Backbone as ProteinMPNN parsed JSONL, in Angstrom:
{"seq_chain_A": "MERKMLNRIKIVLAEKDKTNKWLAEQLDKDPAMVSKWVTNKTQPSVETLIQIAKVLEVRVDDLLRTE", "coords_chain_A": {"N_chain_A": [[11.762, 3.863, 33.237], [11.086, 2.165, 30.238], [11.844, 3.308, 26.968], [10.05, 3.433, 23.973], [10.322, 3.186, 20.473], [8.12, 4.417, 18.258], [6.102, 4.562, 15.311], [4.824, 7.289, 13.283], [3.219, 6.964, 11.115], [0.459, 6.714, 10.599], [-0.517, 9.241, 11.385], [0.866, 10.976, 9.646], [-0.092, 10.053, 7.189], [-2.781, 10.84, 7.445], [-2.443, 13.622, 7.582], [-1.548, 14.084, 5.018], [-3.719, 13.386, 3.606], [-4.054, 10.747, 2.681], [-4.513, 7.187, 2.207], [-4.212, 3.967, 3.896], [-4.389, 1.954, 2.005], [-3.612, 3.29, -0.331], [-0.92, 3.836, 0.315], [0.063, 1.225, 0.518], [-0.201, 0.411, -2.145], [1.604, 2.179, -3.398], [4.005, 1.3, -2.361], [4.054, -1.292, -3.136], [3.21, -3.298, -1.353], [1.601, -5.596, 0.921], [-1.642, -4.702, 1.925], [-2.44, -5.464, 4.495], [-0.047, -5.611, 5.89], [0.76, -2.94, 5.88], [-1.291, -1.919, 7.422], [-0.616, -3.033, 9.902], [1.718, -1.625, 10.431], [0.727, 0.973, 10.631], [-0.891, 0.812, 12.865], [0.988, 0.347, 14.733], [1.554, -2.269, 15.467], [3.497, -3.798, 14.348], [6.764, -2.881, 13.151], [8.072, -1.144, 10.331], [10.933, -2.074, 8.307], [14.127, -0.385, 8.322], [14.871, 0.29, 5.731], [12.377, 0.194, 4.438], [11.059, 2.178, 5.838], [12.443, 4.399, 4.947], [11.637, 4.358, 2.268], [8.897, 4.845, 2.626], [8.979, 7.438, 3.66], [9.966, 8.813, 1.406], [7.866, 8.396, -0.454], [5.783, 9.72, 0.86], [6.821, 12.197, 0.931], [8.256, 13.328, 3.116], [10.545, 13.749, 5.894], [12.441, 11.042, 7.292], [12.627, 11.309, 10.037], [10.24, 12.612, 10.575], [8.464, 10.572, 10.584], [8.832, 9.183, 12.87], [8.534, 8.738, 16.41], [9.209, 9.122, 19.879], [8.24, 7.427, 22.707]], "CA_chain_A": [[10.766, 3.428, 32.283], [11.632, 1.886, 28.918], [11.343, 4.158, 25.884], [9.801, 2.672, 22.762], [10.25, 3.954, 19.245], [6.891, 4.119, 17.522], [6.021, 5.384, 14.111], [3.739, 8.256, 13.119], [2.732, 6.791, 9.745], [-0.981, 7.01, 10.573], [-0.688, 10.695, 11.489], [1.346, 11.594, 8.407], [-1.07, 9.711, 6.143], [-3.948, 11.709, 7.631], [-2.04, 14.975, 7.208], [-1.389, 14.122, 3.558], [-5.003, 12.944, 3.05], [-3.792, 9.487, 1.983], [-5.026, 6.01, 2.902], [-3.337, 2.8, 4.018], [-4.431, 1.252, 0.717], [-2.786, 4.067, -1.242], [0.482, 3.605, 0.678], [0.379, -0.157, 0.146], [-0.032, 0.393, -3.604], [2.831, 2.91, -3.737], [5.161, 0.512, -1.924], [3.856, -2.665, -3.6], [3.172, -4.114, -0.14], [0.293, -6.099, 1.325], [-2.351, -3.737, 2.773], [-2.464, -5.942, 5.891], [1.235, -5.234, 6.504], [0.693, -1.49, 6.102], [-2.19, -1.741, 8.566], [0.149, -3.356, 11.115], [2.63, -0.504, 10.689], [-0.072, 2.144, 11.004], [-1.381, 0.602, 14.232], [2.171, 0.086, 15.558], [1.656, -3.67, 15.902], [4.856, -4.129, 13.902], [7.459, -1.716, 12.613], [8.738, -1.412, 9.058], [12.393, -2.059, 8.322], [14.703, 0.936, 8.064], [14.78, 0.513, 4.287], [10.978, 0.487, 4.119], [10.761, 3.485, 6.422], [13.003, 5.379, 4.013], [10.731, 4.367, 1.11], [7.654, 5.5, 3.057], [9.277, 8.872, 3.745], [10.052, 9.331, 0.037], [6.525, 8.384, -1.042], [4.974, 10.747, 1.528], [7.55, 13.464, 0.818], [8.608, 13.811, 4.452], [11.802, 13.2, 6.401], [12.27, 9.853, 8.121], [12.371, 11.81, 11.402], [8.815, 12.973, 10.692], [7.681, 9.342, 10.741], [9.198, 8.542, 14.129], [8.337, 9.44, 17.68], [9.668, 8.359, 21.026], [7.284, 7.475, 23.818]], "C_chain_A": [[11.412, 3.26, 30.907], [11.004, 2.797, 27.872], [11.192, 3.305, 24.638], [9.747, 3.62, 21.572], [9.0, 3.503, 18.492], [6.827, 5.02, 16.303], [4.779, 6.274, 14.116], [3.122, 8.132, 11.724], [1.257, 7.15, 9.644], [-1.234, 8.525, 10.56], [-0.277, 11.381, 10.189], [0.415, 11.273, 7.247], [-2.287, 10.624, 6.236], [-3.625, 13.145, 7.212], [-1.943, 15.148, 5.693], [-2.678, 13.7, 2.834], [-4.833, 11.701, 2.174], [-4.293, 8.328, 2.837], [-3.95, 4.928, 3.019], [-3.238, 2.09, 2.67], [-3.538, 1.965, -0.3], [-1.304, 3.812, -0.961], [0.913, 2.202, 0.281], [0.626, -0.26, -1.363], [1.269, 1.062, -4.023], [4.071, 2.076, -3.434], [5.148, -0.915, -2.447], [3.935, -3.64, -2.422], [1.737, -4.565, 0.127], [-0.391, -5.066, 2.221], [-2.414, -4.17, 4.246], [-1.173, -5.572, 6.613], [1.243, -3.744, 6.81], [-0.189, -1.203, 7.311], [-1.46, -2.02, 9.882], [1.134, -2.24, 11.459], [1.865, 0.681, 11.239], [-0.57, 2.027, 12.449], [-0.252, 0.298, 15.219], [2.209, -1.32, 16.145], [2.996, -4.248, 15.49], [5.463, -2.854, 13.345], [8.094, -2.08, 11.278], [10.252, -1.423, 9.233], [12.871, -0.632, 8.053], [14.58, 1.268, 6.581], [13.36, 0.894, 3.877], [10.58, 1.846, 4.666], [11.286, 4.613, 5.522], [12.117, 5.49, 2.77], [9.434, 5.103, 1.446], [7.859, 7.017, 3.104], [9.333, 9.496, 2.353], [8.664, 9.444, -0.593], [5.662, 9.5, -0.451], [5.621, 12.126, 1.503], [7.766, 14.134, 2.172], [9.979, 13.244, 4.813], [11.496, 11.952, 7.218], [11.963, 10.257, 9.558], [10.906, 12.145, 11.622], [7.939, 11.751, 10.906], [7.935, 8.639, 12.073], [8.84, 9.404, 15.327], [8.843, 8.526, 18.785], [8.65, 8.535, 22.138], [7.941, 7.012, 25.07]], "O_chain_A": [[12.187, 4.109, 30.468], [9.795, 3.031, 27.879], [12.093, 2.544, 24.284], [9.193, 4.716, 21.659], [8.863, 2.331, 18.141], [7.421, 6.098, 16.272], [3.822, 6.037, 14.853], [2.561, 9.1, 11.21], [0.849, 7.822, 8.697], [-2.073, 9.013, 9.804], [-0.983, 12.257, 9.691], [0.159, 12.135, 6.407], [-2.769, 11.124, 5.22], [-4.438, 13.805, 6.565], [-2.221, 16.222, 5.159], [-2.721, 13.661, 1.605], [-5.389, 11.613, 1.079], [-4.474, 8.471, 4.046], [-2.926, 4.968, 2.338], [-2.158, 1.678, 2.247], [-2.797, 1.32, -1.041], [-0.523, 3.596, -1.888], [2.014, 2.014, -0.238], [1.555, -0.939, -1.8], [1.963, 0.565, -4.91], [5.064, 2.137, -4.16], [6.099, -1.668, -2.237], [4.624, -4.659, -2.48], [0.784, -3.978, -0.386], [0.216, -4.597, 3.184], [-2.439, -3.323, 5.139], [-1.192, -5.256, 7.803], [1.684, -3.331, 7.883], [0.131, -0.34, 8.129], [-1.668, -1.312, 10.867], [1.359, -1.943, 12.632], [2.299, 1.32, 12.198], [-0.657, 3.024, 13.165], [-0.501, 0.027, 16.393], [2.818, -1.546, 17.191], [3.564, -5.085, 16.191], [4.763, -1.872, 13.1], [8.596, -3.191, 11.107], [10.784, -0.853, 10.186], [12.099, 0.218, 7.608], [14.227, 2.389, 6.217], [13.162, 1.804, 3.071], [9.84, 2.585, 4.016], [10.638, 5.648, 5.365], [11.875, 6.591, 2.277], [8.935, 5.89, 0.642], [7.012, 7.78, 2.641], [8.805, 10.588, 2.143], [8.329, 10.466, -1.192], [4.901, 10.149, -1.17], [5.048, 13.101, 1.99], [7.503, 15.323, 2.353], [10.504, 12.37, 4.123], [10.406, 11.826, 7.776], [11.139, 9.627, 10.221], [10.386, 11.981, 12.726], [6.801, 11.872, 11.358], [7.318, 7.615, 12.365], [8.845, 10.633, 15.259], [8.892, 7.306, 18.628], [8.252, 9.653, 22.464], [7.307, 6.977, 26.124]]}, "name": "protein", "num_of_chains": 1, "seq": "MERKMLNRIKIVLAEKDKTNKWLAEQLDKDPAMVSKWVTNKTQPSVETLIQIAKVLEVRVDDLLRTE"}
């Protein structure tokens, strides 16, 4: 079975009591793009993932999971 790397951005946002809109504002990104990341329809670039981790004050590893 193929393993897919998916992000945990939605979970971490909930844990931090933050919204997609808030994250979009922090990153100066389109809220629609953030929504796609949160629902795992698309994945952010490595650089963006690092920015997300900094904004949420977590490690990049905390934003990733393997299924």
